[in-house]
N, C-alpha and C positions, 0 to 999 in steps of 0.2 A: 797370463798377466794382461790385464785390461788397463789402457791408458785413460786417465781422467783429466779433463781440462777444466781450469777455473773459468768463471764467467768472463774475467778479463781476457784470458787467452782466446776464448770463443769469440768475444766481441772484436778483438784485434784481427783474428783470422777473417771474420765476415767483412770487416771494414777493408782489409787488404784485398780480399777477393772482389768486392764490388768496385773498388778503385781500379783494379786491374781490368775488370770487365768494361768499365767506363772508358779507360784508355784504349782498349781494344776496339770498341765501337767507334770512338772518335778517329782512331787511326784508319779504320776501314772506310769511314765516311770521307776522310781526306783523300785516300787513295782512289776511291770511286769518283770523287769530284775532279780529280786530275786527269781522268781519261778523256781523250778527245774522240768524240763520236763523229765520224764522217758521214756525209749525206751522199746519196747517189744523185748526180746531176750531169748535165752535158758539158760542164767545164767552162762555160762562157760566163764572164763576170763584167760588171761595170763598177767604177769607183765613185764613192761619195765621201764627204768629209763631215766630221763632227768635232766641235770645239768644246773643251771642258776646262774648268778651273783647276781640277786635280783629278788624276787618274790612278791613284795609289793602288799598286798591285796589278794593274792591267798591263799586259805585255803585247808586243807585236807577235802575231800568230794566234792570239786568243780569239775565241769564237764571237760571232754576231748571231743573235737569235731573235726570232719573231714568233710570238706565241709559243715559246719553248722549243721551236724547231730551228736547227742550224741553217742559216741562210747566207753565211759569209764568214769573213774573218778580218781581223785588224792587220793591215799590211804596212802601215807606216805611222810614225809618231814624231812630231817636231814641235818646237815652241814658236808661237807667233810673236809679233812685235810687242804685245802686251803681256807676254810670258804665260799665256794660256796654252794648253796642250791642243794641238791640231792633229787629229787622228785621221788617217786615210783608211776607209773601209772598203772591202771588196765584197760586193753583193751579187748573188746569182742573177743572171740576166732575166730570168723568168719571173723574178720577184720585183714588183713595182711598189714603191713606198710613197704613200700620199705625202704631200709637202707640209702638212700640218702635224706630221708624226713627231714623236720625241725619242731620243736615245738616252738610256740610263746605264750607268755602270753598276752592276750588281754582282753578288758573289753566289756561287753554288754551294750552299751550306755555310755553317758557322766559320769554318776555317778553309773553305774551298777556294778554288781559283776564281778569278773575276772574268766576266764577259760583258758584252754590250747587249742589252735587251731593248728592242725597238717596240714602242707602244704605238700602234697604228692609229692614225688620225682618220678623219672622215672626208677629207677633201677629194675632189675628183681630179685635181692636178697632182702630178707626181714629181718627186725630186729627180732632176735630170742627172745624167752622168757628169761628174765633176761638181755637182751641186753640194749644198751643205744643209744639215739639220738646223732648223730655226730654234728648236727647243731641245735642251740637253739637261741632264741631272748628273752632278758630280758623284764620284765614289764616296760612300759613307765609310768613315774610318771607325773601327770598333772602339778604339781607345777614346775617341771624342764622344761617341755615343755613351759610353760608360761614365765619362766625366760629366756629361749633361745630366744623366740619371742621378749621380751622386750629388751634384749641386742642387738639383730640384729637391732631393730628399733633405738636404741641409736647410734649404730655404723653407721647406715645409715645417721642419722642426723649430726653426726660429720663429715662424709665424705662430705655431702652436704655443710656444713658450710665452710670446707676447700676449696672446689671447688669454692664457692662464693667468698671467700677471694682471691683466686688465680686469678679469673676472674676480680675482682676489681683492683688488682695490675697490671694485664696486661692492663686493660683499662687505668689506670693512666699512665703507661709507654708509651702506644701508644699516648695518649693525650700530653704527655711530648715531644714526637718526633715532633709533629706538631708545638710546640712552637719554636723549634730550626731551622726550615726550613726557 
């Protein structure tokens, strides 16, 4: 006895299978991004500071990377008098960071953990121990990014609708001229 499935059954099975596969891939990506990769170093560090307007999802203990390589970690977080987040970073002593470098909060993957990425500047002067980054970029919140995309889409639709109405009015006007000739 051979089982036969309708097109709807086959379509439902394929949809479920691909949804399961997608969830499996996203789960694997999430677990992979949560891993902490330690670097081999001599254990000597110095501390510098970075000030951010928002640090959504960044935690004490998260990594600090430079060109994708782990060079330190976040060891402290507090609010300053203006309610900005003041982070204390521990950087390997062998890594000298130019004083015109910037620090950004980024995430590893779509739903991965956050870390600080240092974009190296070109200055010949370096941030001293206890110094602070002059340039920082706050964490990007996924929900805010999606809201911006949706609002841009809505604005584009309204603009297109107004342009269509203007074109229709112009067409009516031109057709009206033909009637008077």
